[in-house]
CHARMM-style PDB file with segment names, atoms N, HN, CA, C and O in Angstrom:
ATOM      1  N   MET     1     -60.173 188.505 164.583  1.00  0.00      PROA
ATOM      2  CA  MET     1     -59.022 189.292 164.723  1.00  0.00      PROA
ATOM      3  C   MET     1     -58.034 188.659 163.722  1.00  0.00      PROA
ATOM      4  O   MET     1     -57.935 187.436 163.616  1.00  0.00      PROA
ATOM      5  N   LYS     2     -57.314 189.516 163.001  1.00  0.00      PROA
ATOM      6  HN  LYS     2     -57.394 190.509 163.087  1.00  0.00      PROA
ATOM      7  CA  LYS     2     -56.395 189.072 162.148  1.00  0.00      PROA
ATOM      8  C   LYS     2     -54.900 189.144 162.719  1.00  0.00      PROA
ATOM      9  O   LYS     2     -54.509 190.201 163.213  1.00  0.00      PROA
ATOM     10  N   LEU     3     -54.164 188.159 162.660  1.00  0.00      PROA
ATOM     11  HN  LEU     3     -54.481 187.300 162.259  1.00  0.00      PROA
ATOM     12  CA  LEU     3     -52.806 188.186 163.179  1.00  0.00      PROA
ATOM     13  C   LEU     3     -51.777 188.378 162.053  1.00  0.00      PROA
ATOM     14  O   LEU     3     -52.006 188.049 160.889  1.00  0.00      PROA
ATOM     15  N   GLY     4     -50.603 188.946 162.487  1.00  0.00      PROA
ATOM     16  HN  GLY     4     -50.417 189.213 163.432  1.00  0.00      PROA
ATOM     17  CA  GLY     4     -49.400 188.960 161.519  1.00  0.00      PROA
ATOM     18  C   GLY     4     -49.296 190.312 160.895  1.00  0.00      PROA
ATOM     19  O   GLY     4     -50.148 191.172 161.116  1.00  0.00      PROA
ATOM     20  N   ARG     5     -48.278 190.512 160.128  1.00  0.00      PROA
ATOM     21  HN  ARG     5     -47.585 189.813 159.949  1.00  0.00      PROA
ATOM     22  CA  ARG     5     -48.055 191.833 159.599  1.00  0.00      PROA
ATOM     23  C   ARG     5     -49.098 192.066 158.523  1.00  0.00      PROA
ATOM     24  O   ARG     5     -49.652 191.152 157.911  1.00  0.00      PROA
ATOM     25  N   LYS     6     -49.332 193.418 158.331  1.00  0.00      PROA
ATOM     26  HN  LYS     6     -48.882 194.160 158.827  1.00  0.00      PROA
ATOM     27  CA  LYS     6     -50.172 193.900 157.287  1.00  0.00      PROA
ATOM     28  C   LYS     6     -49.524 193.626 155.891  1.00  0.00      PROA
ATOM     29  O   LYS     6     -48.296 193.560 155.827  1.00  0.00      PROA
ATOM     30  N   PHE     7     -50.252 193.471 154.821  1.00  0.00      PROA
ATOM     31  HN  PHE     7     -51.250 193.524 154.872  1.00  0.00      PROA
ATOM     32  CA  PHE     7     -49.767 193.246 153.472  1.00  0.00      PROA
ATOM     33  C   PHE     7     -49.141 194.597 153.095  1.00  0.00      PROA
ATOM     34  O   PHE     7     -49.730 195.660 153.294  1.00  0.00      PROA
ATOM     35  N   LYS     8     -47.817 194.504 152.496  1.00  0.00      PROA
ATOM     36  HN  LYS     8     -47.339 193.641 152.334  1.00  0.00      PROA
ATOM     37  CA  LYS     8     -46.973 195.624 152.031  1.00  0.00      PROA
ATOM     38  C   LYS     8     -47.571 196.230 150.731  1.00  0.00      PROA
ATOM     39  O   LYS     8     -47.557 197.441 150.514  1.00  0.00      PROA
ATOM     40  N   LEU     9     -48.089 195.330 149.894  1.00  0.00      PROA
ATOM     41  HN  LEU     9     -48.101 194.345 150.070  1.00  0.00      PROA
ATOM     42  CA  LEU     9     -48.523 195.854 148.508  1.00  0.00      PROA
ATOM     43  C   LEU     9     -49.930 195.965 148.389  1.00  0.00      PROA
ATOM     44  O   LEU     9     -50.702 195.305 149.084  1.00  0.00      PROA
ATOM     45  N   GLU    10     -50.309 196.838 147.470  1.00  0.00      PROA
ATOM     46  HN  GLU    10     -49.682 197.375 146.905  1.00  0.00      PROA
ATOM     47  CA  GLU    10     -51.735 197.218 147.374  1.00  0.00      PROA
ATOM     48  C   GLU    10     -52.128 196.125 146.263  1.00  0.00      PROA
ATOM     49  O   GLU    10     -51.300 195.435 145.668  1.00  0.00      PROA
ATOM     50  N   ASP    11     -53.632 196.069 146.058  1.00  0.00      PROA
ATOM     51  HN  ASP    11     -54.305 196.629 146.540  1.00  0.00      PROA
ATOM     52  CA  ASP    11     -54.128 195.284 144.996  1.00  0.00      PROA
ATOM     53  C   ASP    11     -53.621 195.428 143.681  1.00  0.00      PROA
ATOM     54  O   ASP    11     -53.429 194.442 142.970  1.00  0.00      PROA
ATOM     55  N   ALA    12     -53.371 196.676 143.278  1.00  0.00      PROA
ATOM     56  HN  ALA    12     -53.527 197.477 143.856  1.00  0.00      PROA
ATOM     57  CA  ALA    12     -52.786 197.053 142.017  1.00  0.00      PROA
ATOM     58  C   ALA    12     -51.610 196.274 141.734  1.00  0.00      PROA
ATOM     59  O   ALA    12     -51.430 195.621 140.706  1.00  0.00      PROA
ATOM     60  N   ASP    13     -50.729 196.393 142.819  1.00  0.00      PROA
ATOM     61  HN  ASP    13     -50.875 196.924 143.654  1.00  0.00      PROA
ATOM     62  CA  ASP    13     -49.286 195.762 142.800  1.00  0.00      PROA
ATOM     63  C   ASP    13     -49.493 194.308 142.580  1.00  0.00      PROA
ATOM     64  O   ASP    13     -48.770 193.766 141.744  1.00  0.00      PROA
ATOM     65  N   ILE    14     -50.416 193.568 143.240  1.00  0.00      PROA
ATOM     66  HN  ILE    14     -51.004 194.008 143.919  1.00  0.00      PROA
ATOM     67  CA  ILE    14     -50.711 192.263 143.076  1.00  0.00      PROA
ATOM     68  C   ILE    14     -51.125 191.903 141.564  1.00  0.00      PROA
ATOM     69  O   ILE    14     -50.616 190.947 140.978  1.00  0.00      PROA
ATOM     70  N   GLU    15     -52.019 192.681 141.023  1.00  0.00      PROA
ATOM     71  HN  GLU    15     -52.432 193.457 141.499  1.00  0.00      PROA
ATOM     72  CA  GLU    15     -52.281 192.557 139.699  1.00  0.00      PROA
ATOM     73  C   GLU    15     -51.212 192.724 138.691  1.00  0.00      PROA
ATOM     74  O   GLU    15     -51.163 192.026 137.679  1.00  0.00      PROA
ATOM     75  N   ARG    16     -50.302 193.709 138.988  1.00  0.00      PROA
ATOM     76  HN  ARG    16     -50.341 194.276 139.811  1.00  0.00      PROA
ATOM     77  CA  ARG    16     -49.003 193.789 138.242  1.00  0.00      PROA
ATOM     78  C   ARG    16     -48.251 192.627 138.343  1.00  0.00      PROA
ATOM     79  O   ARG    16     -47.708 192.173 137.336  1.00  0.00      PROA
ATOM     80  N   MET    17     -48.138 192.055 139.484  1.00  0.00      PROA
ATOM     81  HN  MET    17     -48.579 192.424 140.302  1.00  0.00      PROA
ATOM     82  CA  MET    17     -47.414 190.964 139.741  1.00  0.00      PROA
ATOM     83  C   MET    17     -47.781 189.685 138.801  1.00  0.00      PROA
ATOM     84  O   MET    17     -46.958 188.974 138.225  1.00  0.00      PROA
ATOM     85  N   GLU    18     -49.132 189.555 138.775  1.00  0.00      PROA
ATOM     86  HN  GLU    18     -49.800 190.132 139.243  1.00  0.00      PROA
ATOM     87  CA  GLU    18     -49.738 188.427 137.916  1.00  0.00      PROA
ATOM     88  C   GLU    18     -49.485 188.709 136.502  1.00  0.00      PROA
ATOM     89  O   GLU    18     -49.222 187.804 135.709  1.00  0.00      PROA
ATOM     90  N   GLN    19     -49.560 189.981 136.156  1.00  0.00      PROA
ATOM     91  HN  GLN    19     -49.773 190.715 136.800  1.00  0.00      PROA
ATOM     92  CA  GLN    19     -49.392 190.441 134.721  1.00  0.00      PROA
ATOM     93  C   GLN    19     -47.919 190.076 134.402  1.00  0.00      PROA
ATOM     94  O   GLN    19     -47.700 189.465 133.356  1.00  0.00      PROA
ATOM     95  N   MET    20     -47.042 190.356 135.107  1.00  0.00      PROA
ATOM     96  HN  MET    20     -47.220 190.852 135.957  1.00  0.00      PROA
ATOM     97  CA  MET    20     -45.583 190.126 134.844  1.00  0.00      PROA
ATOM     98  C   MET    20     -45.390 188.678 134.666  1.00  0.00      PROA
ATOM     99  O   MET    20     -44.738 188.284 133.699  1.00  0.00      PROA
ATOM    100  N   ARG    21     -45.892 187.863 135.497  1.00  0.00      PROA
ATOM    101  HN  ARG    21     -46.422 188.183 136.282  1.00  0.00      PROA
ATOM    102  CA  ARG    21     -45.773 186.406 135.601  1.00  0.00      PROA
ATOM    103  C   ARG    21     -46.240 185.795 134.299  1.00  0.00      PROA
ATOM    104  O   ARG    21     -45.569 184.953 133.703  1.00  0.00      PROA
ATOM    105  N   LYS    22     -47.453 186.258 133.858  1.00  0.00      PROA
ATOM    106  HN  LYS    22     -47.999 186.942 134.342  1.00  0.00      PROA
ATOM    107  CA  LYS    22     -48.112 185.788 132.651  1.00  0.00      PROA
ATOM    108  C   LYS    22     -47.354 186.395 131.414  1.00  0.00      PROA
ATOM    109  O   LYS    22     -47.575 185.941 130.292  1.00  0.00      PROA
ATOM    110  N   ALA    23     -46.558 187.310 131.594  1.00  0.00      PROA
ATOM    111  HN  ALA    23     -46.379 187.679 132.506  1.00  0.00      PROA
ATOM    112  CA  ALA    23     -45.671 187.894 130.479  1.00  0.00      PROA
ATOM    113  C   ALA    23     -44.488 187.021 130.388  1.00  0.00      PROA
ATOM    114  O   ALA    23     -43.718 187.185 129.442  1.00  0.00      PROA
ATOM    115  N   GLY    24     -44.272 186.159 131.223  1.00  0.00      PROA
ATOM    116  HN  GLY    24     -44.898 186.026 131.992  1.00  0.00      PROA
ATOM    117  CA  GLY    24     -43.006 185.291 131.278  1.00  0.00      PROA
ATOM    118  C   GLY    24     -41.938 185.616 132.077  1.00  0.00      PROA
ATOM    119  O   GLY    24     -40.935 184.905 132.121  1.00  0.00      PROA
ATOM    120  N   ILE    25     -42.084 186.801 132.821  1.00  0.00      PROA
ATOM    121  HN  ILE    25     -42.899 187.379 132.785  1.00  0.00      PROA
ATOM    122  CA  ILE    25     -41.026 187.279 133.784  1.00  0.00      PROA
ATOM    123  C   ILE    25     -40.762 186.284 134.736  1.00  0.00      PROA
ATOM    124  O   ILE    25     -41.716 185.791 135.339  1.00  0.00      PROA
ATOM    125  N   PRO    26     -39.566 185.893 134.976  1.00  0.00      PROA
ATOM    126  CA  PRO    26     -39.239 184.795 136.073  1.00  0.00      PROA
ATOM    127  C   PRO    26     -39.616 185.245 137.458  1.00  0.00      PROA
ATOM    128  O   PRO    26     -39.485 186.446 137.693  1.00  0.00      PROA
ATOM    129  N   VAL    27     -40.040 184.498 138.358  1.00  0.00      PROA
ATOM    130  HN  VAL    27     -40.147 183.522 138.168  1.00  0.00      PROA
ATOM    131  CA  VAL    27     -40.436 184.925 139.646  1.00  0.00      PROA
ATOM    132  C   VAL    27     -39.365 185.549 140.421  1.00  0.00      PROA
ATOM    133  O   VAL    27     -39.665 186.419 141.239  1.00  0.00      PROA
ATOM    134  N   SER    28     -37.983 185.151 140.230  1.00  0.00      PROA
ATOM    135  HN  SER    28     -37.739 184.444 139.566  1.00  0.00      PROA
ATOM    136  CA  SER    28     -37.075 185.760 140.988  1.00  0.00      PROA
ATOM    137  C   SER    28     -36.862 187.203 140.521  1.00  0.00      PROA
ATOM    138  O   SER    28     -36.304 187.992 141.283  1.00  0.00      PROA
ATOM    139  N   ASP    29     -37.326 187.636 139.168  1.00  0.00      PROA
ATOM    140  HN  ASP    29     -37.780 186.995 138.549  1.00  0.00      PROA
ATOM    141  CA  ASP    29     -37.234 189.078 138.932  1.00  0.00      PROA
ATOM    142  C   ASP    29     -38.278 189.785 139.543  1.00  0.00      PROA
ATOM    143  O   ASP    29     -38.113 190.926 139.975  1.00  0.00      PROA
ATOM    144  N   ILE    30     -39.439 189.128 139.615  1.00  0.00      PROA
ATOM    145  HN  ILE    30     -39.573 188.201 139.264  1.00  0.00      PROA
ATOM    146  CA  ILE    30     -40.643 189.724 140.287  1.00  0.00      PROA
ATOM    147  C   ILE    30     -40.364 190.046 141.737  1.00  0.00      PROA
ATOM    148  O   ILE    30     -40.834 191.020 142.325  1.00  0.00      PROA
ATOM    149  N   LEU    31     -39.598 189.187 142.234  1.00  0.00      PROA
ATOM    150  HN  LEU    31     -39.215 188.396 141.757  1.00  0.00      PROA
ATOM    151  CA  LEU    31     -39.286 189.240 143.701  1.00  0.00      PROA
ATOM    152  C   LEU    31     -38.416 190.483 143.898  1.00  0.00      PROA
ATOM    153  O   LEU    31     -38.676 191.351 144.732  1.00  0.00      PROA
ATOM    154  N   ASP    32     -37.419 190.506 143.116  1.00  0.00      PROA
ATOM    155  HN  ASP    32     -37.208 189.801 142.439  1.00  0.00      PROA
ATOM    156  CA  ASP    32     -36.387 191.657 143.127  1.00  0.00      PROA
ATOM    157  C   ASP    32     -37.093 192.938 142.870  1.00  0.00      PROA
ATOM    158  O   ASP    32     -36.709 193.921 143.504  1.00  0.00      PROA
ATOM    159  N   TYR    33     -38.082 193.064 142.022  1.00  0.00      PROA
ATOM    160  HN  TYR    33     -38.394 192.265 141.507  1.00  0.00      PROA
ATOM    161  CA  TYR    33     -38.745 194.328 141.719  1.00  0.00      PROA
ATOM    162  C   TYR    33     -39.587 194.764 142.787  1.00  0.00      PROA
ATOM    163  O   TYR    33     -39.641 195.966 143.045  1.00  0.00      PROA
ATOM    164  N   PHE    34     -40.221 193.969 143.408  1.00  0.00      PROA
ATOM    165  HN  PHE    34     -40.177 192.993 143.199  1.00  0.00      PROA
ATOM    166  CA  PHE    34     -41.179 194.312 144.586  1.00  0.00      PROA
ATOM    167  C   PHE    34     -40.443 194.240 145.873  1.00  0.00      PROA
ATOM    168  O   PHE    34     -40.925 194.640 146.932  1.00  0.00      PROA
ATOM    169  N   LYS    35     -39.262 193.719 145.753  1.00  0.00      PROA
ATOM    170  HN  LYS    35     -38.869 193.394 144.892  1.00  0.00      PROA
ATOM    171  CA  LYS    35     -38.500 193.601 147.164  1.00  0.00      PROA
ATOM    172  C   LYS    35     -39.289 192.807 148.147  1.00  0.00      PROA
ATOM    173  O   LYS    35     -39.595 193.259 149.251  1.00  0.00      PROA
ATOM    174  N   ILE    36     -39.596 191.681 147.753  1.00  0.00      PROA
ATOM    175  HN  ILE    36     -39.347 191.313 146.857  1.00  0.00      PROA
ATOM    176  CA  ILE    36     -40.312 190.673 148.633  1.00  0.00      PROA
ATOM    177  C   ILE    36     -39.650 189.358 148.577  1.00  0.00      PROA
ATOM    178  O   ILE    36     -38.769 189.156 147.741  1.00  0.00      PROA
ATOM    179  N   GLY    37     -40.004 188.484 149.383  1.00  0.00      PROA
ATOM    180  HN  GLY    37     -40.719 188.647 150.062  1.00  0.00      PROA
ATOM    181  CA  GLY    37     -39.389 187.105 149.427  1.00  0.00      PROA
ATOM    182  C   GLY    37     -40.298 186.141 148.693  1.00  0.00      PROA
ATOM    183  O   GLY    37     -41.441 186.486 148.394  1.00  0.00      PROA
ATOM    184  N   LYS    38     -39.857 185.026 148.415  1.00  0.00      PROA
ATOM    185  HN  LYS    38     -38.928 184.745 148.657  1.00  0.00      PROA
ATOM    186  CA  LYS    38     -40.648 183.927 147.663  1.00  0.00      PROA
ATOM    187  C   LYS    38     -41.965 183.488 148.384  1.00  0.00      PROA
ATOM    188  O   LYS    38     -43.029 183.373 147.775  1.00  0.00      PROA
ATOM    189  N   THR    39     -41.825 183.254 149.700  1.00  0.00      PROA
ATOM    190  HN  THR    39     -40.961 183.347 150.195  1.00  0.00      PROA
ATOM    191  CA  THR    39     -43.080 183.032 150.453  1.00  0.00      PROA
ATOM    192  C   THR    39     -44.100 184.046 150.398  1.00  0.00      PROA
ATOM    193  O   THR    39     -45.287 183.742 150.279  1.00  0.00      PROA
ATOM    194  N   THR    40     -43.694 185.254 150.479  1.00  0.00      PROA
ATOM    195  HN  THR    40     -42.730 185.501 150.576  1.00  0.00      PROA
ATOM    196  CA  THR    40     -44.630 186.568 150.508  1.00  0.00      PROA
ATOM    197  C   THR    40     -45.332 186.674 149.082  1.00  0.00      PROA
ATOM    198  O   THR    40     -46.509 186.992 148.915  1.00  0.00      PROA
ATOM    199  N   TYR    41     -44.406 186.353 148.067  1.00  0.00      PROA
ATOM    200  HN  TYR    41     -43.450 186.095 148.202  1.00  0.00      PROA
ATOM    201  CA  TYR    41     -45.001 186.373 146.695  1.00  0.00      PROA
ATOM    202  C   TYR    41     -46.114 185.427 146.576  1.00  0.00      PROA
ATOM    203  O   TYR    41     -47.174 185.786 146.064  1.00  0.00      PROA
ATOM    204  N   TYR    42     -45.927 184.199 147.034  1.00  0.00      PROA
ATOM    205  HN  TYR    42     -45.065 183.907 147.450  1.00  0.00      PROA
ATOM    206  CA  TYR    42     -47.023 183.190 146.912  1.00  0.00      PROA
ATOM    207  C   TYR    42     -48.148 183.511 147.881  1.00  0.00      PROA
ATOM    208  O   TYR    42     -49.288 183.170 147.567  1.00  0.00      PROA
ATOM    209  N   ARG    43     -47.944 184.091 148.947  1.00  0.00      PROA
ATOM    210  HN  ARG    43     -47.018 184.368 149.202  1.00  0.00      PROA
ATOM    211  CA  ARG    43     -49.008 184.495 149.841  1.00  0.00      PROA
ATOM    212  C   ARG    43     -49.925 185.410 149.030  1.00  0.00      PROA
ATOM    213  O   ARG    43     -51.137 185.236 148.901  1.00  0.00      PROA
ATOM    214  N   TYR    44     -49.231 186.372 148.515  1.00  0.00      PROA
ATOM    215  HN  TYR    44     -48.247 186.513 148.619  1.00  0.00      PROA
ATOM    216  CA  TYR    44     -50.046 187.562 147.697  1.00  0.00      PROA
ATOM    217  C   TYR    44     -50.784 186.795 146.537  1.00  0.00      PROA
ATOM    218  O   TYR    44     -51.974 187.002 146.299  1.00  0.00      PROA
ATOM    219  N   ILE    45     -50.038 185.923 145.845  1.00  0.00      PROA
ATOM    220  HN  ILE    45     -49.072 185.755 146.038  1.00  0.00      PROA
ATOM    221  CA  ILE    45     -50.883 185.145 144.681  1.00  0.00      PROA
ATOM    222  C   ILE    45     -52.000 184.461 145.212  1.00  0.00      PROA
ATOM    223  O   ILE    45     -53.083 184.614 144.648  1.00  0.00      PROA
ATOM    224  N   ASN    46     -51.914 183.730 146.204  1.00  0.00      PROA
ATOM    225  HN  ASN    46     -51.034 183.605 146.662  1.00  0.00      PROA
ATOM    226  CA  ASN    46     -52.965 182.855 146.841  1.00  0.00      PROA
ATOM    227  C   ASN    46     -54.043 183.766 147.302  1.00  0.00      PROA
ATOM    228  O   ASN    46     -55.221 183.514 147.047  1.00  0.00      PROA
ATOM    229  N   LYS    47     -53.629 184.963 148.068  1.00  0.00      PROA
ATOM    230  HN  LYS    47     -52.673 185.167 148.275  1.00  0.00      PROA
ATOM    231  CA  LYS    47     -54.667 185.882 148.349  1.00  0.00      PROA
ATOM    232  C   LYS    47     -55.673 186.351 147.296  1.00  0.00      PROA
ATOM    233  O   LYS    47     -56.889 186.497 147.413  1.00  0.00      PROA
ATOM    234  N   SER    48     -54.782 186.576 146.108  1.00  0.00      PROA
ATOM    235  HN  SER    48     -53.793 186.458 146.013  1.00  0.00      PROA
ATOM    236  CA  SER    48     -55.471 187.152 144.838  1.00  0.00      PROA
ATOM    237  C   SER    48     -56.452 186.013 144.335  1.00  0.00      PROA
ATOM    238  O   SER    48     -57.548 186.334 143.877  1.00  0.00      PROA
ATOM    239  N   LYS    49     -56.099 184.795 144.411  1.00  0.00      PROA
ATOM    240  HN  LYS    49     -55.208 184.534 144.783  1.00  0.00      PROA
ATOM    241  CA  LYS    49     -56.768 183.662 143.925  1.00  0.00      PROA
ATOM    242  C   LYS    49     -58.219 183.551 144.682  1.00  0.00      PROA
ATOM    243  O   LYS    49     -59.314 183.394 144.143  1.00  0.00      PROA
ATOM    244  N   VAL    50     -57.935 183.672 146.041  1.00  0.00      PROA
ATOM    245  HN  VAL    50     -57.045 183.800 146.480  1.00  0.00      PROA
ATOM    246  CA  VAL    50     -59.161 183.615 146.971  1.00  0.00      PROA
ATOM    247  C   VAL    50     -60.152 184.651 146.770  1.00  0.00      PROA
ATOM    248  O   VAL    50     -61.355 184.392 146.792  1.00  0.00      PROA
ATOM    249  N   ILE    51     -59.642 185.950 146.554  1.00  0.00      PROA
ATOM    250  HN  ILE    51     -58.665 186.161 146.537  1.00  0.00      PROA
ATOM    251  CA  ILE    51     -60.635 187.146 146.394  1.00  0.00      PROA
ATOM    252  C   ILE    51     -61.281 186.964 144.872  1.00  0.00      PROA
ATOM    253  O   ILE    51     -62.447 187.286 144.645  1.00  0.00      PROA
ATOM    254  N   ASN    52     -60.470 186.457 143.933  1.00  0.00      PROA
ATOM    255  HN  ASN    52     -59.523 186.195 144.118  1.00  0.00      PROA
ATOM    256  CA  ASN    52     -61.050 186.261 142.581  1.00  0.00      PROA
ATOM    257  C   ASN    52     -62.179 185.188 142.629  1.00  0.00      PROA
ATOM    258  O   ASN    52     -63.225 185.330 141.996  1.00  0.00      PROA
ATOM    259  N   ALA    53     -61.885 183.998 143.493  1.00  0.00      PROA
ATOM    260  HN  ALA    53     -61.035 183.883 144.007  1.00  0.00      PROA
ATOM    261  CA  ALA    53     -62.870 183.037 143.607  1.00  0.00      PROA
ATOM    262  C   ALA    53     -64.158 183.544 144.272  1.00  0.00      PROA
ATOM    263  O   ALA    53     -65.268 183.201 143.866  1.00  0.00      PROA
ATOM    264  N   LYS    54     -63.977 184.340 145.267  1.00  0.00      PROA
ATOM    265  HN  LYS    54     -63.075 184.619 145.597  1.00  0.00      PROA
ATOM    266  CA  LYS    54     -65.160 184.921 145.967  1.00  0.00      PROA
ATOM    267  C   LYS    54     -65.946 185.768 145.064  1.00  0.00      PROA
ATOM    268  O   LYS    54     -67.175 185.734 145.130  1.00  0.00      PROA
ATOM    269  N   ILE    55     -65.339 186.526 144.224  1.00  0.00      PROA
ATOM    270  HN  ILE    55     -64.341 186.554 144.170  1.00  0.00      PROA
ATOM    271  CA  ILE    55     -65.905 187.485 143.271  1.00  0.00      PROA
ATOM    272  C   ILE    55     -66.744 186.635 142.272  1.00  0.00      PROA
ATOM    273  O   ILE    55     -67.897 186.970 141.998  1.00  0.00      PROA
ATOM    274  N   LYS    56     -66.141 185.504 141.715  1.00  0.00      PROA
ATOM    275  HN  LYS    56     -65.204 185.232 141.937  1.00  0.00      PROA
ATOM    276  CA  LYS    56     -66.947 184.669 140.778  1.00  0.00      PROA
ATOM    277  C   LYS    56     -68.136 183.947 141.514  1.00  0.00      PROA
ATOM    278  O   LYS    56     -69.199 183.726 140.935  1.00  0.00      PROA
ATOM    279  N   ILE    57     -67.903 183.598 142.803  1.00  0.00      PROA
ATOM    280  HN  ILE    57     -67.039 183.779 143.273  1.00  0.00      PROA
ATOM    281  CA  ILE    57     -69.094 182.861 143.474  1.00  0.00      PROA
ATOM    282  C   ILE    57     -70.278 183.939 143.631  1.00  0.00      PROA
ATOM    283  O   ILE    57     -71.445 183.656 143.358  1.00  0.00      PROA
ATOM    284  N   ASN    58     -69.887 185.144 144.074  1.00  0.00      PROA
ATOM    285  HN  ASN    58     -68.940 185.373 144.295  1.00  0.00      PROA
ATOM    286  CA  ASN    58     -70.857 186.066 144.202  1.00  0.00      PROA
ATOM    287  C   ASN    58     -71.686 186.428 142.822  1.00  0.00      PROA
ATOM    288  O   ASN    58     -72.899 186.633 142.806  1.00  0.00      PROA
ATOM    289  N   LYS    59     -70.842 186.470 141.691  1.00  0.00      PROA
ATOM    290  HN  LYS    59     -69.857 186.303 141.703  1.00  0.00      PROA
ATOM    291  CA  LYS    59     -71.545 186.777 140.597  1.00  0.00      PROA
ATOM    292  C   LYS    59     -72.460 185.707 140.207  1.00  0.00      PROA
ATOM    293  O   LYS    59     -73.577 186.015 139.791  1.00  0.00      PROA
ATOM    294  N   ILE    60     -72.099 184.458 140.297  1.00  0.00      PROA
ATOM    295  HN  ILE    60     -71.192 184.208 140.635  1.00  0.00      PROA
ATOM    296  CA  ILE    60     -72.892 183.338 140.047  1.00  0.00      PROA
ATOM    297  C   ILE    60     -74.115 183.329 140.919  1.00  0.00      PROA
ATOM    298  O   ILE    60     -75.226 183.139 140.424  1.00  0.00      PROA
ATOM    299  N   ALA    61     -73.927 183.544 142.301  1.00  0.00      PROA
ATOM    300  HN  ALA    61     -73.024 183.698 142.704  1.00  0.00      PROA
ATOM    301  CA  ALA    61     -75.056 183.652 143.147  1.00  0.00      PROA
ATOM    302  C   ALA    61     -76.165 184.644 142.753  1.00  0.00      PROA
ATOM    303  O   ALA    61     -77.372 184.410 142.822  1.00  0.00      PROA
ATOM    304  N   ASN    62     -75.583 185.800 142.325  1.00  0.00      PROA
ATOM    305  HN  ASN    62     -74.603 185.990 142.269  1.00  0.00      PROA
ATOM    306  CA  ASN    62     -76.455 186.915 141.936  1.00  0.00      PROA
ATOM    307  C   ASN    62     -77.185 186.543 140.669  1.00  0.00      PROA
ATOM    308  O   ASN    62     -78.372 186.866 140.607  1.00  0.00      PROA
ATOM    309  N   ILE    63     -76.654 185.925 139.679  1.00  0.00      PROA
ATOM    310  HN  ILE    63     -75.690 185.662 139.729  1.00  0.00      PROA
ATOM    311  CA  ILE    63     -77.325 185.526 138.636  1.00  0.00      PROA
ATOM    312  C   ILE    63     -78.485 184.544 138.800  1.00  0.00      PROA
ATOM    313  O   ILE    63     -79.569 184.618 138.220  1.00  0.00      PROA
ATOM    314  N   LYS    64     -78.081 183.576 139.715  1.00  0.00      PROA
ATOM    315  HN  LYS    64     -77.201 183.517 140.186  1.00  0.00      PROA
ATOM    316  CA  LYS    64     -79.160 182.563 140.015  1.00  0.00      PROA
ATOM    317  C   LYS    64     -80.175 183.159 140.773  1.00  0.00      PROA
ATOM    318  O   LYS    64     -81.333 182.800 140.557  1.00  0.00      PROA
ATOM    319  N   LEU    65     -79.910 184.121 141.740  1.00  0.00      PROA
ATOM    320  HN  LEU    65     -78.970 184.412 141.916  1.00  0.00      PROA
ATOM    321  CA  LEU    65     -80.972 184.809 142.500  1.00  0.00      PROA
ATOM    322  C   LEU    65     -81.848 185.587 141.414  1.00  0.00      PROA
ATOM    323  O   LEU    65     -83.071 185.482 141.504  1.00  0.00      PROA
ATOM    324  N   ASN    66     -81.336 186.304 140.469  1.00  0.00      PROA
ATOM    325  HN  ASN    66     -80.342 186.389 140.395  1.00  0.00      PROA
ATOM    326  CA  ASN    66     -81.968 187.053 139.464  1.00  0.00      PROA
ATOM    327  C   ASN    66     -82.888 186.137 138.733  1.00  0.00      PROA
ATOM    328  O   ASN    66     -84.084 186.412 138.636  1.00  0.00      PROA
ATOM    329  N   ARG    67     -82.358 185.023 138.197  1.00  0.00      PROA
ATOM    330  HN  ARG    67     -81.387 184.800 138.275  1.00  0.00      PROA
ATOM    331  CA  ARG    67     -83.241 183.896 137.628  1.00  0.00      PROA
ATOM    332  C   ARG    67     -84.388 183.451 138.386  1.00  0.00      PROA
ATOM    333  O   ARG    67     -85.486 183.317 137.846  1.00  0.00      PROA
ATOM    334  N   ILE    68     -84.167 183.192 139.739  1.00  0.00      PROA
ATOM    335  HN  ILE    68     -83.276 183.302 140.177  1.00  0.00      PROA
ATOM    336  CA  ILE    68     -85.182 182.763 140.580  1.00  0.00      PROA
ATOM    337  C   ILE    68     -86.240 183.781 140.717  1.00  0.00      PROA
ATOM    338  O   ILE    68     -87.416 183.486 140.502  1.00  0.00      PROA
ATOM    339  N   ALA    69     -85.829 185.107 141.107  1.00  0.00      PROA
ATOM    340  HN  ALA    69     -84.874 185.346 141.282  1.00  0.00      PROA
ATOM    341  CA  ALA    69     -86.679 186.169 141.109  1.00  0.00      PROA
ATOM    342  C   ALA    69     -87.516 186.492 139.918  1.00  0.00      PROA
ATOM    343  O   ALA    69     -88.658 186.925 140.073  1.00  0.00      PROA
ATOM    344  N   ASN    70     -86.975 186.292 138.679  1.00  0.00      PROA
ATOM    345  HN  ASN    70     -86.047 185.941 138.553  1.00  0.00      PROA
ATOM    346  CA  ASN    70     -87.712 186.450 137.428  1.00  0.00      PROA
ATOM    347  C   ASN    70     -88.673 185.418 137.188  1.00  0.00      PROA
ATOM    348  O   ASN    70     -89.681 185.633 136.515  1.00  0.00      PROA
ATOM    349  N   GLU    71     -88.391 184.198 137.756  1.00  0.00      PROA
ATOM    350  HN  GLU    71     -87.572 184.023 138.303  1.00  0.00      PROA
ATOM    351  CA  GLU    71     -89.381 183.140 137.632  1.00  0.00      PROA
ATOM    352  C   GLU    71     -90.664 183.263 138.624  1.00  0.00      PROA
ATOM    353  O   GLU    71     -91.769 182.824 138.306  1.00  0.00      PROA
ATOM    354  N   ILE    72     -90.430 183.820 139.691  1.00  0.00      PROA
ATOM    355  HN  ILE    72     -89.531 184.176 139.948  1.00  0.00      PROA
ATOM    356  CA  ILE    72     -91.421 184.074 140.526  1.00  0.00      PROA
ATOM    357  C   ILE    72     -92.447 185.192 140.127  1.00  0.00      PROA
ATOM    358  O   ILE    72     -93.654 185.129 140.358  1.00  0.00      PROA
ATOM    359  N   VAL    73     -91.758 186.287 139.458  1.00  0.00      PROA
ATOM    360  HN  VAL    73     -90.777 186.337 139.271  1.00  0.00      PROA
ATOM    361  CA  VAL    73     -92.574 187.370 139.077  1.00  0.00      PROA
ATOM    362  C   VAL    73     -93.312 186.949 137.783  1.00  0.00      PROA
ATOM    363  OT1 VAL    73     -94.095 187.727 137.238  1.00  0.00      PROA
TER     364      VAL     73
END
């Protein structure tokens, strides 16, 4: 069971946030643009990092499984 408020922003918004930050836009301007607080901003960024890490782990696991399967055959 997940507690707390649901996320306000969609995944596309989180990607946009990351792009804005990489482009050099200050965090304070990003907060104003999305109308969120600093804690919420970092919560979204951390959520994104966790999701990206899980995706990378799954890709690596699939590559290793394919290699093992090819060796067996």
